[in-house]
Phi, psi and omega in degrees: 000316183303310185299317185298317179297322181287316179296326181292318175295324180296318178283334175290318183293318177301310177301318180293314174302317185293317177302318176289357183059034178281139173298147181060035187307318183291347174265310187287324180300311177294316182306318187280317183282326180287320175300319174297320179298320183297317186288326176278001178075022179287156177284105184249135180255107177293155182288147177294153179303331182294323174291327178289328175286328175293326179295323173296319176297319178298314173297325174296321181295318185284331170293317187294322179291353174263001179266130177211182186305317186301310182295320181301308179304319178305305191290332176289337190266118179062026183257006174294308180298311179302319188288320176299317176306313184296307178308302182300316179296326174300312187292305188293318191277345167300336185288321178300319176293327181295321175297321183292317181285339175298317188269353181240001180226163174260015185284153182289164185303315178304312179301318178294318184297309186284333178284330186267347181282128183284058172259189177284150191292317184291317184289318179298322182291321175299314185292316180302330183304325182288354184232030178050035180287161169281103193292324177299320179284326174301306186299323180291321175294322177293319181294321174299313179298316179298315177294321177293319177298312185294335178269312185290311183301311178298326176297312183294317179297321177295325181291321181295323183293320176298323180293318182282354175062039180272144175274142176282113185174143185293144178281130179231143175223121186240040193292316183250019189214149175238145188295147182282132180293153181299326182279355184271070185289331180295312184295313180306309179295325176295316186294309188295321183292322180301315180295316179292325179297305188291325183291315179302318182296322182287330172291319182298321184279352176079029176288137172304128187051034186298331184293320182292303192289314179297322183289317186295320174299310179307310176296315182298315185295316176301317178299314178303311184298310185279345184074024179223167174225159182253137168263129181258147178296138181295332182293338174306312182292325179297318175301312179302315182297315180302324182291319177293316180298323181290315183301318178297312178308326179288353180279344177289150176228162177300322178279003181294325181295311185302311182298317185294316177304319180296328188248014194293309185296300176300326180292319180291311176308311176302318181284330180290326177292319177296314178300317185290325176295321174296331178288317175297313173307316183299315174302312180295314182299323184292325175294323181282322185267340186063021171283158173300151181295332182290324179293305181297330177296322180277341174292323186259354178303126188280066175225185188286160177304313184297313180297318179283338173289322181291310176304313180299322182287325182288333184258353180080031182262147180297123184280338175299313184293317184295314181302314186298311187284330174288325176294323183291321177293316181296315175305325179286328176290306187284326182271331185245303186293316181296325177291329180289314181299318181293326182292308183293325179284339174284000000 
């Protein structure tokens, strides 16, 4: 019964957002409706971990099928300076929210450090556990940032796309590859199987966002090697979007409102500052790469890889570019910033 209520609210939220023409409706609709239900204490059933892993693998497949020789060559050309910019910006601009929270709250340093860093909510909370930080505050700050990004960035990007007069539809390039024919089951199984194998291995080894990154690399490599691509049914991606939106919504709690009110002013300022920083970075990145602002906005938005891939697909922005810069940002956070924190706090 709980699962039925959860699925019903998920679908209702999606359809209402779709009717209202809200960008990324399959993601935002479930997130807001399930979140409201959690706050009101309704019986909500979270998705099992196996389903969430399947969602990661599905997202990886959709990114991977868009990788071909032309895109690889394109990303190899002139990406050094933009990549260094994103790495440096991620390190430096993380300090601004930290300073803001330091002067506007009474939380300890560990709580502020891991709450203000634009990484994943679960990942930052797990790391913060080792330093006796206030996990509730860390999670709430991460959550406020995520919600702010997922509401503002798609709206901004959608407005920008209208100005740019772009058609909403995924960017495709098929220069050196042909779409696999329906009857070519062997090639399809080889490409999809390669992605799922690498993705599963990445999850097992504990790589950040391993299901998405590993699967996309496996599919892309197999597609390039065979010289063919696979077309996947679009409803798979919609289902994955609904799953992620539902999962984010279950992070709301009845006491979330009380905690939010106590953190409202510094938390909102922190979230707005992070979004503003990402917009500035998007403008600079656009000048360097000559990409559309709608593309660079999603490349620099401080949210998770999975969420931004979904928004990119919904708005017709190149998911390969978005994935590249989000993986780069996450690697900077996990391999550099987190290590600096751990060294400093010790």
